N, C-alpha and C positions, 0 to 999 in steps of 0.2 A: 504493500500499500504506500502511495506517495505521501511524503510529509509536506503538507502544504506550507507550513510555516518556513521550512528550509528552502522550498522552491521560491517562495516570495522574497526571503532574504538574498538568495543567490541573484534573482532578477533585479532587486534593488541595488545590490552591489555592483552588478554589470552596468546598470544605468548611471551609477555615480561615476564609475571609471571612465565611461564614455563622456559624461558631461564635464569632466575635468579638461577635455581637449577642445571644448567648444565655446563659442560665444552665446549661441542660442540655447533654448531650454531643452532638456531631455525629460521625457514622460514615461513612467513605468505603467504597466497595466493596472487599471482600477483608477487612475487619476483622471480629472476632468479633461486635461490636455490630450491625454491618450485617447479618450472616448471621442472627443471632437474630431481629432485628426484621422482617425482610422476609418471614418465613414465617408462623409462628403455627399455630394448630390445623388450618387448612386447608393441605394440602400441595400441592395442584394450583396451577399457574400462579403461583408466588410473585412478590412485587414485585421489580423490578430497578431501584431508584432510583439516581440519581447521588449522593444523600446521604440518610442517615436522621437525623432530628432526634429525640432522646429528650427530649421536652418536660418541662420541670420545672414549668411552670405556664401559665396562660393568656397571659402576656407572651411566653413563648417561642412559642407558637402564632402569636400576632400577628406577631411578628418573622420567623418562618419563612415565613408566607404572604406578608407584605410583600416579603421578599427574593426569593422565587420569582416574584412578580408583576413585580418590577423586571427579572428576568432572562428573563421569558417562559417560565417552567417550569412544568410541570403539578404538582399536589399531590394526595396521597392521605392519608388518616388511617386508622390502624389501632391497635386496643387489644389484643384477643386473637386476632384473625384467624380467628374462627369464620365470619364471613359474606363473607369475600372471594371475589370472582368473578374477573374479569380483572385480572391484576397490572399495576401501574404500571411503565412502561418509561421510564427516565430521570426527571428531576425530583426532587421532594423528598417523602419519605415521613415524615409526623409520627407518631411512636410515642408514644401517650398513657398508656402503662401505669403511669408514675410518678404521673400525676395521678389518684389513686385514693382520694382523702379522701371521707369520708362524715360528715355532721353531722345528727343527728336532733333535731328539736324535737317532743317528746312532746306538748306542749300543743296545738300546731297540727296534729300529726300529719303532719308533712312530714319530708322528708329532702333535703339538699343534696349532690348526688353529682358527683364529678369525671368527667371523660370517660374515664378508665381504670379506674373502679370495676367490679368484677364484681358479680353479683347476690349472691355469697356474702358480700361485704363489707357490702353493704346489709342483707341478712337478719340478720346477726350484730350490726349496729349497732342495729336496730330491735327485735330480740327482747326485750332486757331491759325494754323499756317496753310489752310486750304488743302489739306492732304488727308488720305485715308489709307488704312492698311487693308489687305486682302482678308478681312475678317469674316468670321462664320455668322450664321443666322442668330446665334444666342450670344450677346456680348459678355455674358457671365462665364462663359467657357474659358479655360486657360489657353492663352495664346500659343505658347511653346508646344504643349501637347498636341493641339489641333494642327499646327503647322508641320510637326514631324510626321504626321500621318498622311500628308498631302493637302488636305483642306479644300473644300468646294464651298466658296463663300459667295457673298452678295454681288461681287463683282467678277465672278469666275469666268463667265463667257466672254468678258472683255479682256481681262488680264491673266487668266489662267489659274493654276493651283496656288494655294498660299506658299507652298514650299518652293515654287518657281522664283519667288523674289527674296530668298534668303541669301544673305551675303557671308555670314559667318556664324558658326555655332561653337559655344564654349562648352566643352565635354570633360567630365571626370570619368576616368576609365577604371577598370576593376582593380588595378593596383594603387588607386588613389592618386594617380598622376593627372595633371590638367593638360588639355590641349585646346588650342584656338584653331579650329578646323575651317579651312576655306579651300576654294577651288585650286589655289596655288600651293598651299601647304600640304594638303593631302586629298587630291581629287577623288580617290576611291572612297574614302570615308566620308567626304563631303556629299558625294553622290548617294551614298547608302543612308545617310541620316535624313536627307530630304526626301521624305516619302516612306522611308523604312524605319525612321528613328524610334518608333514605338516598340521595336522588336528586341530590345535589351542590349544594345551597344555600350551603354554607360548612362551616366546621370548628366543631363544637360542643365547647365546653370544660367545660360543666357544665350541671346541671339541678337544679330543685327539683321534687320529686315528692310526691304524696299517699301516705300509708300507711293501712292498715286495721286495725281491731281484731281480728286473728286471732292466736292464740297456739298453737292446736293443731290437727291434722287427724286424722280417721280415714282412713288411706290406706295406700298401698303398691301391690302387684301381685299378681295371680293369673296363674299361668303354665299354659297349656293346650297339650296335644299335639293338633295339628290332624290328624294322621294323613292320610287321603286325602280328607277332607271339611272344607275351610275353611268351607264355608257354614254348617255347623251352629253353630260357636262365633261367627262373626261375626254371623250372623242373631240368635242369642240375645243377644249383646252389644247390638245395636241395638234389640231389642224391650224390653230392660231400660233402655237409656239414653234412649229416645225421650221418655218422659214424666217424667223425673227432676226433683226440685226444683232450683232454680238453685244452691243450695249445693253441688251435685254437679259437678264437673268430671271428665271421663273420656276416655280414649283407648285405642286398641289398637295395639300394634306387632307385626307379624308378620315373622319372620326364619327362613330356612331354614339351619340350622347344618350344616356338613360334619362328617363322622365322623372327628374328629381328637383325638388324645390330649391336646392342650393344652386342650381345652374340658372343663368339668365333665361327668361322666357323664350327668347328666340332660338335657343339651343335645345331645349327640353324635348327629348323623345324623337330627335331628328338624326337622320344620316346627312351629314353636311360636308361639303368640300370647300376648302378655303384656298383660293388661288392666290399665290404671293407673286408680286410684281416688283422688280428692282431695275428701273431704267436709269442708267447713268449717262445717257446722252443729253442733248439740249432738252431741258425740262419742259419746254413748250411743246415739244413733240410727243410727249408722253401720253396725254389724253387721247389723241387721235389713234396712236397705236393700240391702245387698250380698248377702244370703244367697241370693236367687233366682239370682244370677249364678254361684254356685258349681256349679250343676247344668248349665252351658252345654256341658261337655264333660269329657273326661279331664283331671283336675287334677293337674299335676305338682308345683307348688309354691304355697304359700299364704304371702304375706309381708304380709298386712294387719294394721293395728293402730293404736294411737293414737301419733301422732308430734308432737313439737314442731316448729313450722314451720321451725326452723333445720335439721331433718333431712329437709326436703322433697324433697331430691334422690332419696330412696328411692322417690318415687311413680312417676316415669317411668324411673328408673334408666338414664339416657341414656349412650350411648358417649361417652367424654370424652377418648380419646387422639387425638393428631394422626393424620390420615389424609387420603388423596385421595378426596374425595367430591363428588358432584353430586346434586342433588335437584329435582324438579318439585313445587311445592306448589299444589294445585288446590282452590278453593272450590266446593263442590257444593250444588245446590238441594235435594237429598235424598240418602238413602242407597241407592244402586242396588246391591243385594246381588250380583246376577249379575255385573255389570261389575267390581265390587271383587273378587270371588272370582277372576275371570279375571286380573286385575292380579296377584293373589297367586300364582296358578298360574305365570304367565310368570316373576314374580320367582324363585320356587322353582326352576324349571327352568333358570335362567340358570347359566352356568358361572363365575359371579363372585358375590361377596357383594352382596345386595340386600335391602332392607327396605321394608316398606309400613307407613306410620303413618296412622291414622285418628283423628280427634278430633271428639267431639260439640261442636258450636258452640251457638247460641242463647242463651236467657236474656238477661243483661245485654248480651251482645255484639250483640244485635239492636237495642238501644235507642240513640238518638242521645245523645252526651254532653252535659253541661251547657253546655259550650263547644264549638262545631263544630270537627271535625278533618277530616284527609283520608282516614281509613280508608274504604275502599269495600266493597261487597258484605256489608253487615251482616246481610242476610237469609239468608246462607248457613247450611246445616244441618250441613254436615260439611266438614272439611278432610282431604284425602288428599295425602300426600306419598310419593313413591317415590324412595328413596335408593339410589345405587349407590356401592360403596366399593372402593377398592383401596389399595395402599401408595404408588403413585407416578404413576397415569395414569388417564385417562378414555378408554375405547376406543369406536370406532364401535358396537360391540355394546351397550354401556352407554347411550349416547346414543340407540340404536334402541329400547331397552327403555323408556326415559322417554318418547320421543316416541310410541310405540305406546300407552302408558297414556293419554297425553294425548288421542290420537285416539279411543281407546275410550270415554273419559268426556266427550267434547266436548258431547254432548247434554244433560249435567247440570252443565256447568262455568259458573259465573257470572263467575270471574276467577281471578287468581293471589293468593296471599299473599306479601308481601315477606319476612316473617320465617320462613315455613314452606318457602320455596323456598331452595335451597342452590346457590350458584354464580352465574354471570352470568345476568341475564335480559335478553333483547333488548328493543328499543324497543316492539314491538307487544305483546309479552306483559307488560312492565312497565306498560303503559298499561291493561291490564284489571284492575289492583289498585285503580283509582279510578272514581268515577262520571265519565261523559263530560265534564260541566262541570268537575269538579275536575281532570281530566287537562289540560284546556286552561289553566286558571287556574295550575296548577303549572308548566307549561311556560313560560308567560309571565313568571311571577315568577322562575324559575330563570335565564332568559335576561337579565332585567333586572338581577339581583344579580351574575351572572357572565357578562357577554357575551362574554368571550374563552374561556370553558370552561376556566378554570384548574383547578377541582376535578374530579377524575376519580371516576366511580362506576360499579359494576357493575349499577346499576339505571338504565340510560339512559332519559330521557323522550323524546327525539327531538332 
């Protein structure tokens, strides 16, 4: 029988020896800091580390990694906890939320961002200079983690993946060493981290990214009542979206809302589709471009208008509360209307909350970046994510719904998206996010940098 007192004393002693090397705090199990850091926005499968390091700076990250390596303990890194999949059991969790500094150079159109910075902080720092980052649909998401996975944001069809505009990555490797990784210093690792950086190469402490000259959008959302015919609105959206200028990024989210008094009256008991519009061209052209879409079906709400980029959260209006969710993000060769409608019908009939997200890809996303990166399946036309939500669990029925959608769409699936999949992605599926040659190179490089598997990732390469 385990002596709990001795176990607790051992854990506390280990935490104290680690704390002696750091500026930031170290939290042992059972403390408030430990409980806060180990969860995050994703409530499923929280981390259960032996110690949480609230890193104050890159030196703390290096010291924590070196200490873990000395004691042969696994390491995971978390900022906001949006993308966590399988939680860490034992070992050291490095919490980077204090490392949230942002410095904008308006002349070079760049931003230096810390590992814990959210997109909101980057957007707010860039906006006074008439600039914007290639941020995602939710400003509360960590900018570094999002970018490492590629990132399909609000300006994606015009400027490409978020990882395409990365200039430098500051990395702590498994030996506790620090590297400033650029195209000139280490082209192989620079390529791997941009699009493959969620796969366990090390702990990223900061980045330099490019910014783009966007101050305003014509955007927001149109909410349609799908009634019993999802095909009408989804088909009309695709016919509208198929040949749009690259300055238009758009998507649809379909949700079946229960008839509950806690919901707004216009949502109760409805199967609704919200079309998101992000037009970054001349704002005066926006209304004319969108007008045909307003006839797609019964319009419940119209929230389109001219927005400062600092208000870009209104475009996709993403759910932002902590929840237990899992999602399958598929990259498709075309928009198969019949199969997409069937996925929507299955999600709507489920006895739990489920949502289907569709995003029009193409445009700049199809083109290779100026400096090669690891993002695969650039020729995909559409991304489809099926998301299941609960307050505390992922049931077999939820997993079955996601698996059924993957099977239904298998004939059109080019691969997976790391940033549009939520939760753990197994080895086989993670490999489909990359070109076959890139997958092999990533695996070889990861094994060379971290031969003992110190860094734990929910995007395993093999």
